[in-house]
C-alpha positions as CSV (number, residue, x, y, z in Angstrom):
1,M,17.9,-1.0,-8.5
2,K,17.7,-3.3,-5.3
3,N,16.3,-6.7,-5.0
4,G,14.4,-6.3,-8.5
5,V,12.9,-3.1,-7.4
6,D,13.7,0.3,-9.2
7,I,14.1,3.3,-7.1
8,I,13.2,6.4,-9.0
9,T,15.1,9.5,-7.6
10,N,14.1,12.3,-9.8
11,G,10.5,12.6,-8.4
12,G,9.5,15.6,-6.2
13,D,13.2,17.0,-6.0
14,S,12.6,20.2,-7.9
15,G,10.2,23.0,-7.0
16,G,7.4,23.4,-4.7
17,V,7.6,21.5,-1.4
18,N,9.4,18.3,-1.6
19,I,9.0,15.1,0.4
20,E,11.9,15.9,2.8
21,S,11.1,19.4,3.6
22,S,8.7,19.4,6.4
23,R,9.9,16.1,7.8
24,T,13.4,17.4,8.1
25,R,12.1,20.5,9.7
26,Y,10.3,18.6,12.5
27,Q,13.3,16.1,12.7
28,K,15.8,19.0,13.5
29,K,13.5,20.4,16.0
30,M,11.9,17.4,17.6
31,K,14.1,14.1,17.2
32,P,14.7,12.3,20.3
33,Q,17.4,14.0,22.7
34,I,19.1,13.0,25.8
35,R,18.2,15.6,28.5
36,I,19.4,13.8,31.7
37,S,23.0,13.5,32.9
38,Y,22.5,10.9,35.8
39,L,19.9,9.5,38.1
40,T,19.9,8.2,41.4
41,E,18.0,5.2,43.0
42,G,14.6,6.0,44.1
43,Q,14.4,9.5,42.1
44,E,11.1,10.2,40.7
45,V,11.0,11.0,37.0
46,H,8.9,11.6,33.9
47,C,8.9,8.6,31.6
48,F,7.8,8.3,28.0
49,H,6.0,4.7,27.6
50,R,6.1,3.3,24.0
51,Y,3.9,0.2,23.6
52,C,6.1,-1.6,21.1
53,Q,8.9,-1.6,23.8
54,D,7.0,-3.3,26.6
55,P,8.8,-6.5,27.4
56,N,5.8,-7.9,29.4
57,G,3.4,-8.6,26.5
58,N,2.5,-5.1,25.3
59,F,0.5,-3.4,28.1
60,F,-0.9,0.0,27.9
61,M,-2.1,2.6,30.3
62,V,-5.8,3.2,31.2
63,D,-7.4,5.9,33.2
64,H,-10.1,3.6,34.5
65,K,-10.5,-0.3,34.7
66,S,-13.5,-0.4,32.4
67,M,-11.5,1.0,29.6
68,G,-9.3,-2.1,29.5
69,S,-11.5,-5.0,30.8
70,L,-14.6,-4.1,28.6
71,H,-14.2,-4.7,24.9
72,P,-13.1,-2.7,22.7
73,S,-10.1,-2.1,24.9
74,V,-9.0,1.3,24.8
75,G,-6.1,3.4,26.2
76,R,-3.0,5.4,25.9
77,T,-0.2,3.2,24.2
78,D,2.5,5.9,23.8
79,G,2.7,8.9,25.9
80,W,4.2,10.4,29.2
81,T,3.6,8.9,32.5
82,S,5.6,9.0,35.9
83,G,8.2,6.5,37.1
84,I,11.0,5.8,39.6
85,A,14.5,5.1,38.8
86,T,15.4,1.8,40.6
87,S,19.1,2.2,40.3
88,D,21.9,4.8,39.9
89,W,22.5,5.8,36.3
90,D,25.2,7.9,34.5
91,R,25.1,9.1,31.0
92,N,28.9,8.6,30.6
93,N,28.1,4.8,30.5
94,Y,25.3,5.0,28.3
95,D,25.1,3.1,24.9
96,A,21.8,3.5,23.1
97,A,22.6,0.3,21.1
98,N,23.0,-1.6,24.4
99,Q,20.1,-2.1,26.5
100,D,21.9,-3.1,29.6
101,T,23.3,0.6,29.9
102,W,19.8,2.0,29.7
103,P,18.1,3.6,32.8
104,L,16.2,0.9,34.9
105,I,12.8,2.6,36.1
106,R,9.7,1.3,37.8
107,W,6.2,2.6,36.3
108,S,4.2,4.5,38.8
109,H,1.0,4.3,36.7
110,P,-1.5,2.0,38.6
111,L,-3.6,0.5,35.7
112,W,-2.4,-1.3,32.7
113,Y,-4.1,-3.8,30.4
114,D,-3.3,-5.6,27.2
115,R,-5.4,-5.8,24.0
116,R,-7.3,-8.9,25.1
117,G,-8.4,-7.1,28.3
118,R,-5.9,-8.8,30.7
119,R,-4.9,-6.5,33.7
120,L,-1.2,-6.3,34.8
121,D,-0.5,-7.2,38.3
122,V,1.4,-4.2,39.5
123,S,2.1,-5.8,42.9
124,Q,4.6,-7.8,41.0
125,V,7.6,-5.2,40.9
126,N,9.2,-7.2,38.0
127,H,6.1,-6.6,35.8
128,V,6.4,-2.7,36.1
129,T,10.4,-2.5,36.0
130,Q,11.7,-1.9,32.6
131,R,14.8,-0.4,30.8
132,I,14.0,2.3,28.5
133,P,16.2,4.8,26.6
134,A,17.6,7.7,28.2
135,E,15.8,9.9,25.6
136,Q,12.6,8.8,27.0
137,I,13.2,10.3,30.5
138,R,12.7,13.7,31.8
139,L,13.6,15.0,35.4
140,K,10.7,16.2,37.6
141,T,12.4,19.4,37.9
142,Q,12.9,19.9,34.1
143,P,9.9,18.2,32.7
144,E,10.2,19.9,29.3
145,E,8.0,17.8,26.7
146,A,6.2,15.9,29.5
147,A,4.6,19.1,30.9
148,N,3.6,20.4,27.4
149,R,0.6,19.6,25.5
150,P,1.3,16.8,23.0
151,L,2.3,18.2,19.6
152,L,0.2,15.2,18.0
153,S,-2.3,12.9,19.1
154,I,-2.8,9.8,16.9
155,L,-5.9,7.7,17.2
156,S,-5.1,4.1,16.2
157,V,-7.9,1.6,15.6
158,R,-6.3,-1.9,15.3
159,W,-6.9,-5.4,15.6
160,G,-7.1,-7.0,19.1
161,G,-8.5,-10.3,18.6
162,A,-7.1,-13.7,19.8
163,Q,-5.5,-14.4,16.7
164,P,-2.9,-11.9,15.5
165,V,-2.7,-10.6,12.1
166,D,-0.3,-12.5,10.0
167,P,2.5,-10.2,8.9
168,V,3.3,-12.2,5.6
169,T,6.7,-11.4,5.6
170,E,7.9,-14.2,3.2
171,G,7.6,-15.0,-0.5
172,I,7.5,-13.1,-3.7
173,G,4.2,-11.5,-2.8
174,G,5.2,-11.2,0.9
175,W,5.2,-7.7,2.6
176,G,8.9,-8.2,3.7
177,A,10.1,-7.3,7.2
178,I,7.6,-4.3,7.3
179,G,4.9,-6.6,7.5
180,S,1.2,-6.7,6.1
181,T,-0.6,-3.4,6.8
182,C,-2.9,-4.6,9.8
183,S,0.1,-6.6,11.4
184,D,2.0,-5.5,14.5
185,N,5.2,-5.3,12.4
186,Y,3.8,-2.5,10.2
187,I,2.1,-0.7,13.1
188,N,5.3,-0.7,15.4
189,S,7.3,0.3,12.5
190,F,5.2,3.3,11.7
191,E,5.1,4.5,15.4
192,T,8.9,3.9,15.7
193,M,9.3,6.4,12.9
194,V,7.0,8.8,14.6
195,F,9.2,8.7,17.7
196,N,12.4,9.0,15.8
197,T,10.9,12.1,13.9
198,L,9.1,13.9,16.6
199,G,10.8,12.8,19.6
200,P,8.8,12.1,22.9
201,S,6.2,15.0,21.8
202,Y,3.3,13.1,20.8
203,E,0.7,10.5,22.2
204,I,-1.1,7.5,20.7
205,F,-4.6,6.5,21.8
206,S,-5.3,2.9,20.7
207,C,-8.6,1.0,20.2
208,F,-8.3,-2.7,19.8
209,I,-11.3,-4.3,18.3
210,Q,-12.0,-8.3,18.2
211,N,-14.9,-8.2,15.7
212,S,-16.9,-5.6,13.4
213,A,-19.6,-5.3,16.1
214,E,-17.1,-3.7,18.5
215,L,-16.4,-0.8,16.0
216,E,-20.1,0.4,16.7
217,K,-19.2,0.7,20.6
218,L,-16.6,3.3,20.0
219,Q,-18.1,6.7,20.8
220,S,-16.5,9.4,18.6
221,P,-17.2,12.6,21.0
222,L,-15.5,10.9,23.8
223,I,-12.5,9.6,21.6
224,R,-12.1,13.1,20.5
225,H,-12.0,14.3,24.1
226,Q,-9.1,11.9,24.6
227,L,-7.0,13.4,22.2
228,R,-5.1,16.2,23.6
229,G,-2.5,17.1,20.9
230,K,-2.3,20.4,18.9
231,H,-2.7,18.2,15.7
232,V,-5.1,15.1,15.6
233,G,-5.9,12.4,13.1
234,A,-6.9,8.7,13.0
235,Q,-5.1,5.6,11.4
236,Y,-7.3,2.5,10.8
237,Y,-5.3,-0.7,10.5
238,L,-8.2,-2.9,9.4
239,W,-9.3,-4.4,6.1
240,P,-12.7,-3.5,5.1
241,I,-14.6,-6.4,3.3
242,G,-18.2,-7.2,1.9
243,F,-18.5,-10.3,4.2
244,D,-20.0,-11.2,7.6
245,D,-17.9,-11.7,10.6
246,G,-17.3,-15.5,11.2
247,H,-14.3,-16.1,8.9
248,D,-10.9,-17.2,10.1
249,Y,-9.1,-13.9,8.7
250,P,-8.0,-11.6,11.5
251,G,-7.9,-8.0,10.7
252,Y,-10.9,-8.1,8.3
253,V,-14.0,-6.4,9.2
254,E,-17.4,-5.5,7.8
255,R,-17.1,-2.4,5.7
256,E,-20.2,-0.8,6.6
257,K,-19.4,-0.6,10.3
258,L,-15.8,0.4,9.8
259,F,-16.9,3.6,7.5
260,Q,-19.6,4.4,9.9
261,L,-16.8,4.9,12.5
262,M,-14.6,6.6,10.1
263,T,-17.4,8.9,9.2
264,F,-18.5,9.7,12.8
265,N,-15.0,10.4,13.8
266,E,-14.4,12.8,10.9
267,C,-17.6,14.5,11.8
268,A,-16.0,14.9,15.4
269,G,-13.2,16.6,13.8
270,I,-10.6,13.6,13.8
271,P,-9.3,13.6,10.2
272,T,-8.3,10.3,8.7
273,R,-4.7,10.1,8.0
274,F,-4.4,6.7,7.2
275,P,-5.3,5.2,4.8
276,H,-7.4,8.2,3.2
277,N,-10.3,10.4,4.1
278,S,-13.3,8.0,4.2
279,H,-15.1,8.9,0.8
280,L,-11.6,8.6,-0.9
281,Y,-10.8,5.3,0.6
282,K,-14.1,4.0,-0.7
283,F,-13.3,5.4,-4.2
284,F,-10.3,3.3,-4.2
285,A,-11.2,0.1,-2.3
286,S,-14.7,-0.3,-3.9
287,K,-13.2,-0.3,-7.3
288,D,-16.3,1.8,-8.4
289,W,-14.1,4.0,-10.5
290,T,-13.6,1.1,-13.1
291,A,-17.3,1.5,-14.0
292,S,-17.5,5.1,-13.9
293,H,-14.3,6.2,-15.8
294,G,-14.4,3.8,-18.7
295,F,-15.7,6.4,-21.2
296,N,-12.8,8.7,-20.4
297,P,-10.3,7.9,-23.2
298,M,-7.4,9.7,-21.5
299,L,-7.6,7.5,-18.4
300,R,-7.5,4.4,-20.5
301,V,-9.8,2.2,-18.1
302,P,-11.2,-1.0,-19.5
303,L,-14.9,-1.1,-19.9
304,T,-16.6,-2.4,-16.8
305,T,-20.3,-3.1,-15.9
306,K,-21.9,-4.0,-12.6
307,V,-23.9,-7.2,-12.5
308,P,-26.7,-7.1,-9.8
309,R,-26.2,-9.8,-7.1
310,A,-29.9,-10.4,-7.2
311,L,-29.9,-11.2,-10.8
312,I,-27.0,-13.6,-10.4
313,G,-29.0,-15.5,-7.7
314,Q,-32.3,-15.5,-9.5
315,N,-31.0,-16.3,-12.9
316,P,-27.3,-16.6,-13.5
317,E,-27.6,-17.5,-17.2
318,R,-29.4,-14.4,-17.9
319,A,-27.0,-12.2,-15.8
320,T,-24.1,-13.7,-17.8
321,F,-25.7,-12.7,-21.2
322,Q,-26.7,-9.2,-19.9
323,A,-23.2,-8.5,-18.8
324,I,-21.7,-9.5,-22.1
325,E,-24.4,-7.6,-24.0
326,A,-23.6,-4.4,-21.7
327,L,-19.9,-4.7,-22.6
328,N,-20.4,-4.9,-26.3
329,C,-23.0,-2.1,-26.1
330,M,-20.5,0.0,-24.2
331,S,-18.0,-0.8,-26.7
332,H,-20.2,0.3,-29.5
333,A,-20.6,3.6,-27.6
334,R,-17.0,4.1,-26.9
335,T,-16.1,4.1,-30.6
336,N,-19.3,5.7,-31.9
337,I,-21.2,7.7,-29.3
338,F,-18.2,9.0,-27.0
339,G,-16.0,9.6,-30.0
340,F,-13.0,7.4,-29.4
341,K,-12.5,6.9,-33.1
342,D,-12.3,10.8,-33.7
343,H,-10.0,11.4,-30.8
344,F,-7.2,13.9,-31.1
345,N,-4.8,11.6,-30.0
346,K,-4.0,9.5,-33.0
347,D,-3.2,6.3,-31.3
348,I,-6.6,6.4,-29.3
349,A,-8.4,7.0,-32.6
350,E,-6.6,4.3,-34.4
351,E,-7.2,1.6,-31.6
352,Y,-10.8,2.2,-31.4
353,R,-11.5,3.0,-35.2
354,E,-13.6,0.0,-35.2
355,T,-16.2,-1.3,-32.6
356,K,-14.4,-4.3,-30.6
357,Q,-16.4,-7.3,-30.0
358,I,-15.8,-8.3,-26.3
359,Q,-15.8,-12.1,-25.7
360,Q,-13.5,-12.5,-22.7
361,G,-12.6,-10.6,-19.7
362,V,-12.5,-10.9,-15.9
363,A,-15.1,-10.7,-13.2
364,K,-14.0,-9.5,-9.7
365,L,-15.3,-8.0,-6.4
366,G,-14.5,-4.6,-5.0
367,W,-13.3,-4.8,-1.3
368,S,-11.0,-7.5,-2.1
369,W,-7.2,-7.6,-2.0
370,E,-4.3,-9.6,-3.5
371,A,-6.5,-10.8,-6.4
372,L,-8.4,-13.2,-4.1
373,D,-11.9,-12.5,-6.0
374,V,-10.7,-12.1,-9.6
375,R,-11.5,-14.7,-12.3
376,K,-10.8,-14.8,-16.0
377,W,-13.7,-15.7,-18.3
378,Q,-13.4,-16.7,-21.9
379,D,-16.9,-17.5,-22.9
380,P,-20.4,-17.4,-21.4
381,K,-20.0,-20.6,-19.5
382,T,-16.9,-19.6,-17.6
383,L,-18.5,-16.3,-16.9
384,Q,-21.5,-17.7,-15.5
385,T,-19.3,-20.0,-13.2
386,A,-17.3,-16.9,-12.3
387,L,-20.7,-14.8,-11.4
388,V,-21.9,-17.6,-9.1
389,D,-18.6,-18.3,-7.5
390,L,-17.9,-14.6,-6.7
391,G,-21.5,-13.4,-6.1
392,E,-22.7,-16.2,-3.9
393,Q,-19.9,-17.0,-1.5
394,Q,-20.8,-17.7,2.0
395,G,-21.7,-14.7,4.2
396,S,-21.2,-12.3,1.2
397,H,-23.2,-8.9,1.2
398,M,-21.6,-7.5,-1.9
399,E,-24.2,-5.8,-4.1
400,Y,-22.7,-6.7,-7.6
401,V,-19.9,-8.2,-9.2
402,F,-17.9,-6.4,-11.8
403,V,-17.3,-7.7,-15.2
404,Q,-14.6,-6.2,-17.2
405,E,-13.4,-6.6,-20.8
406,W,-10.1,-8.3,-21.3
407,V,-6.8,-6.4,-21.6
408,D,-4.0,-8.0,-23.4
409,F,-0.8,-7.1,-21.5
410,D,2.8,-8.6,-21.1
411,I,3.6,-7.0,-17.7
412,E,1.9,-5.0,-14.7
413,I,4.0,-2.1,-13.8
414,R,3.4,-0.8,-10.3
415,N,4.1,2.8,-9.6
416,Y,4.4,4.3,-6.2
417,V,3.5,8.0,-6.3
418,V,4.1,9.9,-2.7
419,L,3.0,13.4,-1.9
420,P,2.2,14.3,-5.4
421,D,1.9,18.4,-6.2
422,L,0.3,19.0,-9.4
423,R,2.1,22.3,-9.5
424,D,5.3,20.3,-9.8
425,P,5.0,17.5,-12.4
426,Q,8.3,16.0,-11.1
427,S,6.6,15.4,-7.7
428,C,3.9,13.4,-9.6
429,L,6.6,10.9,-10.9
430,P,6.9,7.5,-9.2
431,K,9.2,7.2,-6.2
432,G,9.6,3.5,-6.8
433,V,8.5,1.0,-9.6
434,V,8.0,-2.8,-9.5
435,C,7.2,-5.2,-12.4
436,T,5.1,-8.1,-11.7
437,L,3.2,-10.6,-13.7
438,F,0.6,-12.9,-12.4
439,Q,0.4,-16.5,-13.0
440,E,-3.0,-18.1,-13.9
441,E,-2.9,-21.3,-11.6
442,T,-6.2,-22.2,-10.5
443,Q,-8.7,-24.2,-12.4
444,N,-11.5,-21.7,-12.2
445,G,-9.6,-18.9,-13.6
446,G,-8.3,-17.3,-10.5
447,F,-4.9,-15.5,-10.2
448,T,-2.6,-16.3,-7.5
449,N,1.1,-16.1,-7.3
450,F,3.2,-13.8,-9.6
451,N,6.6,-13.1,-10.6
452,R,8.5,-9.8,-9.8
453,F,11.5,-8.2,-11.4
454,G,12.9,-4.8,-12.1
455,R,12.9,-2.5,-14.8
456,D,16.1,-3.6,-16.4
457,E,15.0,-7.1,-16.6
458,C,11.6,-5.9,-17.9
459,F,13.4,-3.9,-20.6
460,H,15.4,-7.0,-21.8
461,R,12.7,-9.6,-21.1
462,I,9.4,-7.9,-22.1
463,F,10.4,-5.5,-24.5
464,K,13.2,-7.2,-26.2
465,G,15.8,-4.4,-25.6
466,D,13.5,-2.0,-27.7
467,E,14.5,1.3,-26.0
468,K,12.0,3.3,-28.1
469,A,9.1,1.2,-27.0
470,F,10.3,1.2,-23.3
471,N,10.6,4.7,-23.3
472,S,7.2,5.2,-24.8
473,C,5.8,2.9,-22.1
474,T,7.4,4.9,-19.2
475,Q,6.0,8.2,-20.8
476,Q,2.6,6.8,-21.2
477,I,2.4,5.6,-17.5
478,N,3.8,9.1,-16.3
479,D,1.2,10.9,-18.3
480,L,-1.5,8.5,-17.1
481,I,-0.6,9.1,-13.6
482,Y,-0.5,12.9,-13.9
483,R,-4.2,12.8,-15.4
484,W,-5.5,10.4,-12.8
485,L,-4.2,12.9,-10.1
486,Y,-6.4,15.5,-11.5
487,A,-9.4,12.9,-11.4
488,I,-8.5,12.1,-7.8
489,R,-8.7,15.7,-6.9
490,A,-12.3,15.8,-8.1
491,E,-13.1,13.0,-5.7
492,C,-11.3,14.7,-2.7
493,S,-10.0,18.3,-2.6
494,E,-7.3,17.1,-0.2
495,P,-4.5,15.6,-2.2
496,P,-3.6,12.0,-1.4
497,V,-0.5,11.1,0.6
498,F,0.1,8.1,-1.6
499,V,-1.3,6.1,-4.5
500,R,0.0,3.1,-6.2
501,F,-0.9,3.2,-9.8
502,D,-0.6,-0.5,-11.6
503,M,-0.5,-0.2,-15.3
504,L,-1.1,-2.8,-17.7
505,C,1.5,-2.7,-20.4
506,K,1.7,-4.5,-23.7
507,Y,4.8,-4.6,-26.1
508,S,3.2,-4.5,-29.6
509,G,6.1,-4.2,-31.9
510,P,9.3,-2.2,-32.7
511,G,8.9,1.3,-31.0
512,Q,5.4,0.4,-29.8
513,C,3.6,0.0,-26.6
514,K,0.1,0.0,-25.2
515,V,-0.6,1.1,-21.6
516,M,-4.1,0.6,-19.6
517,T,-4.8,1.3,-16.1
518,G,-5.2,-1.8,-14.2
519,E,-5.6,-0.8,-10.6
520,L,-5.5,2.2,-8.2
521,T,-4.2,1.1,-4.8
522,E,-4.8,3.0,-1.6
523,L,-2.2,4.1,1.0
524,G,-1.4,0.8,2.7
525,G,-0.8,-1.3,-0.4
526,C,2.1,-3.8,-0.4
527,F,5.5,-2.4,-1.0
528,L,6.4,-5.5,-2.9
529,G,10.2,-5.2,-2.1
530,W,10.5,-1.5,-2.6
531,Q,13.0,-1.3,0.4
532,E,12.8,2.6,0.7
533,G,9.2,2.4,0.7
534,P,8.3,2.4,4.2
535,Q,10.6,5.4,5.2
536,V,9.5,7.3,2.3
537,V,5.7,6.6,3.0
538,F,5.8,6.8,6.5
539,G,7.5,10.2,6.5
540,A,4.7,11.3,4.2
541,I,2.1,10.2,6.4
542,I,3.5,12.2,9.3
543,D,4.0,15.1,7.1
544,S,0.1,15.1,6.4
545,Y,-0.6,15.7,10.0
546,F,1.1,19.2,9.8
547,G,-0.5,20.6,6.8
548,R,2.0,19.5,4.0
549,L,-1.2,18.6,1.9
550,S,-2.5,22.0,1.9
551,A,0.6,23.6,0.4
552,S,-0.9,23.5,-3.2
553,V,-3.7,26.0,-2.0
554,M,-1.6,28.5,-0.1
555,P,-1.1,32.0,-1.3
556,G,1.3,32.3,-4.3
557,A,1.0,28.7,-5.3
558,K,1.7,28.1,-9.0
559,P,-1.0,26.5,-11.1
560,P,-0.3,23.1,-12.7
561,V,2.0,22.7,-15.8
562,T,0.3,21.0,-18.5
563,N,0.2,20.7,-22.4
564,G,-3.0,19.2,-23.7
565,G,-3.2,17.0,-20.6
566,M,0.3,15.9,-21.1
567,V,3.2,16.4,-18.7
568,E,5.6,18.9,-19.9
């Protein structure tokens, strides 16, 4: 356990294709190597430019000035170009940890722009002179990777507005040094791992957008033409929301415009590698699964209904009572029509033996993060207030508000599942686990800050040292995850690289525990202090470009191991 975060090491280590296999294979073949012994002043060389290394304010290469000056700004942020050594250099004096020993080169490429459309003045020699690691230089006489077609082309769609995305590195709910998903910290960290894994054998073509409208200006066929690699894919570092532009939150864009771009790019043959294929991303981020899976007893989803936005605006009192009526109608159906009371699982049958009267719960929006749009309600009055607060926010174009029954729980256990393979149940176990507990702080029932602690503290603090109950909780969580992974395969035939399963757990007495599904979080969810998370997850993303996710359908693949839906 590190910093209150448990690292699970037994998942994915036996049978099938594990997380390390393909990444290790590429590292052995492609990791950065020094291919030069010395340079002389004035010698022309091939140089691999990396956007995150640029000391002059992150400039990138463009083929034509309009690519940089007109928004959205687009260009090659990582890739090979030419340069000139500006001083003699000898490998015997090289220390990768000391920049003063790195080769000093002058870029020869004539056109460089930054994300805001500012052109670099290349007439100023100091603007195009930079020290770069020796691993990023090849001789003109021995070009090696510089002369080859890139192994991998990554399309990076990211924020380029005047106000940068806050990495939110501090606090219990902070993202740590890795930074928030759309921040430069996060993107730079991923791109550094790509370089360290593949060496200078890839390229990154980046599109910097300042607002939602600019997403519509990107032309998928032209973008596909720019991607020269043997393998291609796209990564979208933006948060899709159900609000118009005009807010003060950089990195947030109108979901309709982002998904239109993702769909067009996918139609042009550019698969999404971060966060997910567009339709699977919608499944997670919209939270529609909460309403559609409530009658499946094996997935343990709280009953949820959708309250139409128009009804809230027209008659919020009527909308309130209809929502409560719908939940209680569903509760009756759960017990008496969908057969929960007669279920083969005796715990489920006992829990739903009688129809539950639903009198409290939560109201929330899809396309929202960090519990920003979640409200607890305890009676019709507080539900009506929540519906109006959530449904009639300025600039909102959300079609409905979710209203969900209340789940009594002591702790929310977040489970990080990476590269699951249903043939190998061990690979479906969490690679990391974080325990959190939200604090209800706002007057309107909102949830803001939370406490975070590890499994050991959870065992003693929440489960009172009851080993039987704690083990039951762990087993229920693992079984739920395994079932959910089957349900997710129905949404998308390609297995997900990553899913964070947030489970609501209640210690109900000696040896007893109840677990419900709280949230399914997409790739890009906060690591919440899981220090190994970025390395594990970023490696899995890189693997996904090279066919790792298709391993389960290769000839000779074994069928999943199940026993009545439970993991063996």
